[in-house]
Biopython code that builds the backbone (N, CA, C, O; Angstrom):
import numpy as np
from Bio.PDB.StructureBuilder import StructureBuilder

atoms = [
    (1, "MET", "N", (80.704, 102.070, 104.362)),
    (1, "MET", "CA", (80.820, 101.604, 102.990)),
    (1, "MET", "C", (79.781, 100.494, 102.793)),
    (1, "MET", "O", (79.751, 99.519, 103.544)),
    (2, "ASP", "N", (78.944, 100.654, 101.790)),
    (2, "ASP", "CA", (77.932, 99.633, 101.540)),
    (2, "ASP", "C", (78.312, 98.771, 100.342)),
    (2, "ASP", "O", (79.373, 98.940, 99.742)),
    (3, "CYS", "N", (77.434, 97.859, 100.017)),
    (3, "CYS", "CA", (77.678, 96.889, 98.943)),
    (3, "CYS", "C", (77.943, 97.587, 97.609)),
    (3, "CYS", "O", (78.802, 97.148, 96.844)),
    (4, "HIS", "N", (77.220, 98.661, 97.326)),
    (4, "HIS", "CA", (77.384, 99.375, 96.060)),
    (4, "HIS", "C", (78.754, 100.032, 95.967)),
    (4, "HIS", "O", (79.367, 100.069, 94.900)),
    (5, "ASP", "N", (79.226, 100.547, 97.091)),
    (5, "ASP", "CA", (80.566, 101.148, 97.109)),
    (5, "ASP", "C", (81.634, 100.107, 96.796)),
    (5, "ASP", "O", (82.575, 100.376, 96.050)),
    (6, "LEU", "N", (81.480, 98.917, 97.371)),
    (6, "LEU", "CA", (82.453, 97.851, 97.131)),
    (6, "LEU", "C", (82.437, 97.402, 95.681)),
    (6, "LEU", "O", (83.495, 97.153, 95.103)),
    (7, "GLN", "N", (81.256, 97.292, 95.080)),
    (7, "GLN", "CA", (81.162, 96.891, 93.679)),
    (7, "GLN", "C", (81.808, 97.936, 92.783)),
    (7, "GLN", "O", (82.531, 97.600, 91.845)),
    (8, "SER", "N", (81.549, 99.189, 93.071)),
    (8, "SER", "CA", (82.125, 100.275, 92.284)),
    (8, "SER", "C", (83.645, 100.276, 92.429)),
    (8, "SER", "O", (84.361, 100.436, 91.441)),
    (9, "LYS", "N", (84.137, 100.100, 93.648)),
    (9, "LYS", "CA", (85.577, 100.071, 93.886)),
    (9, "LYS", "C", (86.208, 98.907, 93.127)),
    (9, "LYS", "O", (87.279, 99.061, 92.539)),
    (10, "SER", "N", (85.572, 97.772, 93.135)),
    (10, "SER", "CA", (86.101, 96.603, 92.439)),
    (10, "SER", "C", (86.220, 96.872, 90.945)),
    (10, "SER", "O", (87.234, 96.530, 90.337)),
    (11, "ARG", "N", (85.203, 97.479, 90.345)),
    (11, "ARG", "CA", (85.255, 97.796, 88.915)),
    (11, "ARG", "C", (86.355, 98.808, 88.638)),
    (11, "ARG", "O", (87.077, 98.678, 87.650)),
    (12, "ASN", "N", (86.491, 99.805, 89.489)),
    (12, "ASN", "CA", (87.531, 100.814, 89.292)),
    (12, "ASN", "C", (88.920, 100.204, 89.417)),
    (12, "ASN", "O", (89.818, 100.549, 88.649)),
    (13, "ASP", "N", (89.105, 99.301, 90.376)),
    (13, "ASP", "CA", (90.402, 98.637, 90.536)),
    (13, "ASP", "C", (90.727, 97.803, 89.307)),
    (13, "ASP", "O", (91.869, 97.790, 88.847)),
    (14, "SER", "N", (89.728, 97.106, 88.772)),
    (14, "SER", "CA", (89.941, 96.287, 87.580)),
    (14, "SER", "C", (90.332, 97.153, 86.399)),
    (14, "SER", "O", (91.226, 96.803, 85.629)),
    (15, "LYS", "N", (89.653, 98.293, 86.259)),
    (15, "LYS", "CA", (89.961, 99.208, 85.159)),
    (15, "LYS", "C", (91.371, 99.762, 85.324)),
    (15, "LYS", "O", (92.134, 99.827, 84.360)),
    (16, "THR", "N", (91.711, 100.156, 86.527)),
    (16, "THR", "CA", (93.031, 100.699, 86.790)),
    (16, "THR", "C", (94.099, 99.644, 86.528)),
    (16, "THR", "O", (95.141, 99.947, 85.945)),
    (17, "THR", "N", (93.851, 98.423, 86.949)),
    (17, "THR", "CA", (94.796, 97.335, 86.719)),
    (17, "THR", "C", (94.992, 97.105, 85.229)),
    (17, "THR", "O", (96.123, 96.949, 84.771)),
    (18, "ALA", "N", (93.915, 97.081, 84.477)),
    (18, "ALA", "CA", (94.007, 96.878, 83.029)),
    (18, "ALA", "C", (94.794, 98.005, 82.367)),
    (18, "ALA", "O", (95.595, 97.766, 81.464)),
    (19, "GLU", "N", (94.563, 99.227, 82.819)),
    (19, "GLU", "CA", (95.288, 100.372, 82.260)),
    (19, "GLU", "C", (96.784, 100.266, 82.561)),
    (19, "GLU", "O", (97.617, 100.525, 81.692)),
    (20, "LEU", "N", (97.116, 99.886, 83.791)),
    (20, "LEU", "CA", (98.529, 99.742, 84.164)),
    (20, "LEU", "C", (99.189, 98.612, 83.390)),
    (20, "LEU", "O", (100.329, 98.746, 82.945)),
    (21, "GLU", "N", (98.478, 97.495, 83.227)),
    (21, "GLU", "CA", (99.033, 96.382, 82.456)),
    (21, "GLU", "C", (99.308, 96.796, 81.017)),
    (21, "GLU", "O", (100.317, 96.405, 80.431)),
    (22, "SER", "N", (98.418, 97.578, 80.463)),
    (22, "SER", "CA", (98.597, 98.053, 79.088)),
    (22, "SER", "C", (99.820, 98.959, 78.979)),
    (22, "SER", "O", (100.586, 98.859, 78.020)),
    (23, "LYS", "N", (100.001, 99.830, 79.946)),
    (23, "LYS", "CA", (101.168, 100.721, 79.938)),
    (23, "LYS", "C", (102.463, 99.927, 80.090)),
    (23, "LYS", "O", (103.455, 100.208, 79.416)),
    (24, "ILE", "N", (102.447, 98.935, 80.980)),
    (24, "ILE", "CA", (103.630, 98.098, 81.165)),
    (24, "ILE", "C", (103.949, 97.349, 79.879)),
    (24, "ILE", "O", (105.105, 97.289, 79.460)),
    (25, "ASP", "N", (102.921, 96.777, 79.251)),
    (25, "ASP", "CA", (103.122, 96.071, 77.983)),
    (25, "ASP", "C", (103.796, 96.988, 76.968)),
    (25, "ASP", "O", (104.760, 96.592, 76.312)),
    (26, "SER", "N", (103.296, 98.196, 76.840)),
    (26, "SER", "CA", (103.857, 99.149, 75.879)),
    (26, "SER", "C", (105.327, 99.454, 76.178)),
    (26, "SER", "O", (106.150, 99.537, 75.267)),
    (27, "LEU", "N", (105.641, 99.616, 77.447)),
    (27, "LEU", "CA", (107.029, 99.893, 77.829)),
    (27, "LEU", "C", (107.940, 98.709, 77.511)),
    (27, "LEU", "O", (109.066, 98.897, 77.050)),
    (28, "VAL", "N", (107.460, 97.499, 77.756)),
    (28, "VAL", "CA", (108.257, 96.308, 77.454)),
    (28, "VAL", "C", (108.477, 96.185, 75.951)),
    (28, "VAL", "O", (109.582, 95.881, 75.501)),
    (29, "TYR", "N", (107.423, 96.423, 75.177)),
    (29, "TYR", "CA", (107.551, 96.355, 73.716)),
    (29, "TYR", "C", (108.599, 97.348, 73.231)),
    (29, "TYR", "O", (109.413, 97.035, 72.363)),
    (30, "LYS", "N", (108.569, 98.540, 73.797)),
    (30, "LYS", "CA", (109.524, 99.578, 73.411)),
    (30, "LYS", "C", (110.938, 99.192, 73.854)),
    (30, "LYS", "O", (111.899, 99.374, 73.107)),
    (31, "LEU", "N", (111.058, 98.659, 75.071)),
    (31, "LEU", "CA", (112.352, 98.253, 75.609)),
    (31, "LEU", "C", (113.037, 97.230, 74.702)),
    (31, "LEU", "O", (114.247, 97.293, 74.483)),
    (32, "TYR", "N", (112.256, 96.295, 74.182)),
    (32, "TYR", "CA", (112.804, 95.245, 73.333)),
    (32, "TYR", "C", (112.725, 95.570, 71.845)),
    (32, "TYR", "O", (113.017, 94.721, 71.002)),
    (33, "ASN", "N", (112.329, 96.797, 71.526)),
    (33, "ASN", "CA", (112.251, 97.250, 70.135)),
    (33, "ASN", "C", (111.445, 96.293, 69.255)),
    (33, "ASN", "O", (111.863, 95.952, 68.148)),
    (34, "LEU", "N", (110.295, 95.867, 69.756)),
    (34, "LEU", "CA", (109.461, 94.945, 68.997)),
    (34, "LEU", "C", (108.759, 95.665, 67.852)),
    (34, "LEU", "O", (108.367, 96.826, 67.970)),
    (35, "THR", "N", (108.613, 94.957, 66.761)),
    (35, "THR", "CA", (107.900, 95.510, 65.612)),
    (35, "THR", "C", (106.395, 95.369, 65.842)),
    (35, "THR", "O", (105.954, 94.645, 66.735)),
    (36, "ASP", "N", (105.626, 96.068, 65.027)),
    (36, "ASP", "CA", (104.171, 95.973, 65.130)),
    (36, "ASP", "C", (103.692, 94.537, 64.899)),
    (36, "ASP", "O", (102.750, 94.082, 65.547)),
    (37, "ASP", "N", (104.335, 93.834, 63.985)),
    (37, "ASP", "CA", (103.972, 92.447, 63.719)),
    (37, "ASP", "C", (104.245, 91.552, 64.929)),
    (37, "ASP", "O", (103.449, 90.668, 65.247)),
    (38, "GLU", "N", (105.366, 91.786, 65.596)),
    (38, "GLU", "CA", (105.704, 90.997, 66.780)),
    (38, "GLU", "C", (104.709, 91.278, 67.914)),
    (38, "GLU", "O", (104.262, 90.363, 68.606)),
    (39, "ILE", "N", (104.379, 92.537, 68.084)),
    (39, "ILE", "CA", (103.419, 92.923, 69.124)),
    (39, "ILE", "C", (102.052, 92.298, 68.826)),
    (39, "ILE", "O", (101.386, 91.795, 69.731)),
    (40, "GLU", "N", (101.652, 92.329, 67.599)),
    (40, "GLU", "CA", (100.358, 91.740, 67.206)),
    (40, "GLU", "C", (100.333, 90.254, 67.522)),
    (40, "GLU", "O", (99.333, 89.740, 68.023)),
    (41, "THR", "N", (101.433, 89.560, 67.232)),
    (41, "THR", "CA", (101.533, 88.126, 67.529)),
    (41, "THR", "C", (101.406, 87.868, 69.030)),
    (41, "THR", "O", (100.701, 86.949, 69.448)),
    (42, "ILE", "N", (102.074, 88.660, 69.819)),
    (42, "ILE", "CA", (102.033, 88.510, 71.279)),
    (42, "ILE", "C", (100.627, 88.763, 71.805)),
    (42, "ILE", "O", (100.140, 88.007, 72.645)),
    (43, "GLU", "N", (99.982, 89.792, 71.337)),
    (43, "GLU", "CA", (98.673, 90.174, 71.857)),
    (43, "GLU", "C", (97.564, 89.223, 71.412)),
    (43, "GLU", "O", (96.496, 89.196, 72.023)),
    (44, "LYS", "N", (97.800, 88.453, 70.372)),
    (44, "LYS", "CA", (96.815, 87.462, 69.927)),
    (44, "LYS", "C", (96.751, 86.274, 70.880)),
    (44, "LYS", "O", (95.717, 85.617, 70.997)),
    (45, "GLU", "N", (97.861, 86.005, 71.558)),
    (45, "GLU", "CA", (97.945, 84.824, 72.428)),
    (45, "GLU", "C", (97.188, 84.996, 73.695)),
    (45, "GLU", "O", (97.164, 84.089, 74.528)),
]
sb = StructureBuilder()
sb.init_structure("model")
sb.init_model(0)
sb.init_chain("A")
sb.init_seg("    ")
for serial, (resi, resn, name, xyz) in enumerate(atoms, 1):
    if name == "N":
        sb.init_residue(resn, " ", resi, " ")
    sb.init_atom(name, np.array(xyz, "f"), 0.0, 1.0, " ", f" {name:<3s}", serial, name[0])
structure = sb.get_structure()
């Protein structure tokens, strides 16, 4: 594994992490029956 492989892996992990965080956020919003306005307020912070 060379330096380029590690950089690529790091970017992929970051993307995957961001995608998972987004899915978790959506599930939490649904769990608590948040309105679009409430979600917008949370995501602005």
